[in-house]
C-alpha positions as CSV (number, residue, x, y, z in Angstrom):
1,M,20.9,-14.0,-22.0
2,P,17.4,-15.5,-22.6
3,S,14.6,-13.0,-22.8
4,I,11.9,-13.1,-20.1
5,P,8.3,-13.4,-21.6
6,Q,6.3,-10.3,-21.0
7,A,3.7,-12.2,-18.9
8,H,6.4,-13.2,-16.4
9,R,8.0,-9.8,-16.0
10,G,7.3,-8.2,-12.6
11,N,7.8,-4.7,-11.5
12,P,11.5,-4.7,-10.5
13,L,10.8,-1.9,-8.1
14,I,8.6,-3.9,-5.7
15,D,9.9,-7.4,-4.8
16,A,7.1,-8.7,-2.6
17,E,4.0,-7.7,-0.8
18,T,4.4,-4.9,1.7
19,T,1.9,-5.2,4.6
20,L,-0.1,-2.1,5.5
21,V,-2.6,-3.8,7.9
22,G,-2.3,-7.3,9.4
23,V,0.2,-9.6,11.0
24,I,3.6,-10.5,9.6
25,A,5.5,-13.5,10.9
26,H,8.8,-13.4,12.7
27,G,12.0,-14.1,10.7
28,A,15.7,-13.7,10.6
29,L,15.5,-9.9,11.0
30,R,12.4,-9.8,13.2
31,P,12.5,-11.8,16.4
32,A,8.7,-11.6,17.0
33,P,5.6,-11.2,14.8
34,K,4.5,-7.6,14.1
35,K,0.9,-6.4,13.7
36,F,0.2,-3.3,11.5
37,V,-3.0,-1.5,12.4
38,S,-5.4,0.7,10.4
39,G,-3.9,4.1,9.8
40,E,-0.3,3.1,10.6
41,V,2.2,4.9,8.3
42,V,4.6,2.6,6.4
43,R,7.7,4.0,4.7
44,L,8.2,2.2,1.4
45,T,11.6,1.5,0.0
46,T,10.1,1.9,-3.5
47,K,8.8,5.2,-4.7
48,L,5.4,4.4,-6.1
49,D,5.3,7.2,-8.6
50,A,8.2,5.5,-10.3
51,A,6.3,2.2,-10.6
52,A,4.6,1.3,-13.8
53,R,1.9,-0.6,-12.0
54,F,1.2,-1.8,-8.4
55,T,-1.6,-3.5,-6.7
56,L,-3.6,-3.0,-3.4
57,V,-4.6,-6.3,-2.1
58,A,-7.2,-6.6,0.8
59,S,-8.7,-9.8,2.2
60,H,-10.5,-11.2,5.3
61,S,-12.6,-14.2,6.1
62,S,-15.6,-12.6,7.8
63,H,-16.7,-9.7,10.0
64,T,-19.8,-8.3,11.5
65,A,-20.1,-5.6,8.8
66,A,-18.7,-4.6,5.4
67,V,-15.5,-2.7,5.6
68,T,-13.9,-0.1,3.4
69,V,-10.1,0.2,2.9
70,D,-8.8,3.6,1.9
71,L,-5.2,3.6,0.5
72,Q,-3.6,6.9,1.2
73,L,-0.2,8.0,-0.1
74,A,2.2,10.8,0.7
75,P,5.4,12.2,-0.7
76,L,8.8,12.5,1.0
77,L,9.4,16.3,1.0
78,I,12.8,17.8,0.1
79,D,13.4,18.6,3.8
80,G,12.9,15.0,4.8
81,A,9.4,15.5,6.2
82,T,6.3,13.5,5.3
83,G,3.9,15.3,2.9
84,T,0.1,15.4,3.0
85,F,-1.7,12.0,2.7
86,V,-4.0,11.9,-0.3
87,S,-6.5,9.1,-1.0
88,A,-5.3,7.0,-4.0
89,V,-8.1,4.3,-4.1
90,K,-10.9,2.9,-1.9
91,V,-12.0,-0.7,-2.0
92,S,-14.9,-2.4,-0.1
93,L,-15.1,-5.9,1.3
94,T,-18.4,-7.5,2.3
95,A,-19.1,-8.8,5.8
96,E,-18.8,-12.4,4.4
97,G,-15.2,-11.7,3.5
98,G,-13.2,-12.3,0.4
99,R,-10.3,-10.7,-1.5
100,V,-10.2,-7.5,-3.5
101,E,-7.4,-6.3,-5.8
102,A,-7.1,-2.7,-7.1
103,Y,-4.5,-2.0,-9.8
104,L,-2.9,1.5,-9.8
105,S,-0.4,3.2,-12.0
106,G,2.4,5.3,-10.6
107,R,1.6,8.0,-13.2
108,D,-1.9,8.4,-11.8
109,I,-0.9,9.3,-8.3
110,S,-1.6,12.8,-7.2
111,I,-0.1,14.9,-4.4
112,A,-1.5,17.8,-2.5
113,A,-1.1,21.2,-4.1
114,A,0.7,22.5,-1.1
115,D,3.4,19.8,-1.5
116,Q,4.1,20.1,-5.2
117,A,6.8,22.7,-4.9
118,R,8.5,20.9,-2.1
119,V,9.2,17.5,-3.7
120,Q,11.7,16.0,-6.0
121,W,10.2,13.4,-8.3
122,P,9.8,10.5,-7.8
123,C,8.7,11.1,-4.2
124,I,5.7,8.9,-3.1
125,C,7.1,6.6,-0.5
126,F,4.7,6.7,2.4
127,A,1.5,4.7,2.5
128,K,-1.2,3.9,5.0
129,A,-4.5,1.9,4.8
130,V,-7.4,3.4,6.7
131,V,-10.1,0.8,7.5
132,T,-13.7,1.8,8.4
133,P,-15.9,1.3,10.3
134,S,-13.8,-1.3,12.2
135,T,-11.0,-3.7,11.4
136,P,-11.7,-7.4,11.1
137,A,-9.4,-9.6,13.2
138,D,-7.9,-11.4,10.2
139,L,-7.8,-8.4,7.8
140,H,-4.7,-8.2,5.6
141,V,-4.0,-5.2,3.4
142,G,-0.8,-5.0,1.3
143,L,0.9,-3.5,-1.7
144,T,2.5,-5.7,-4.3
145,A,3.8,-5.6,-7.9
């Protein structure tokens, strides 16, 4: 089997971008487009604290003011409940728009002290993006490898 060059190796845990805010098109499994809004909780199939590296990607074309995107992550607790959301990274986009990427390591994710005894590692599988002060119409925020 041929070896894959290091530059072309992806994170095998995250296949494609997971949308946290924005519209995703319809497809074979989704009969209509879906819009994710600021603060909506998304359950990830990949536990981020097992990922070597992942990326928060945020972009929009223009808005009336600059916006801040706060990526918040929470663990799945042993009893099946969602743990406490903790801010992992914040990025800002100017009113003129653009694209921002923030790289994160799964090893650097923290969880709330109250949740630490109630998890089995790896456990970070809930994410939400909180946009302030308001959400641009064409804002897209996602996580990718």
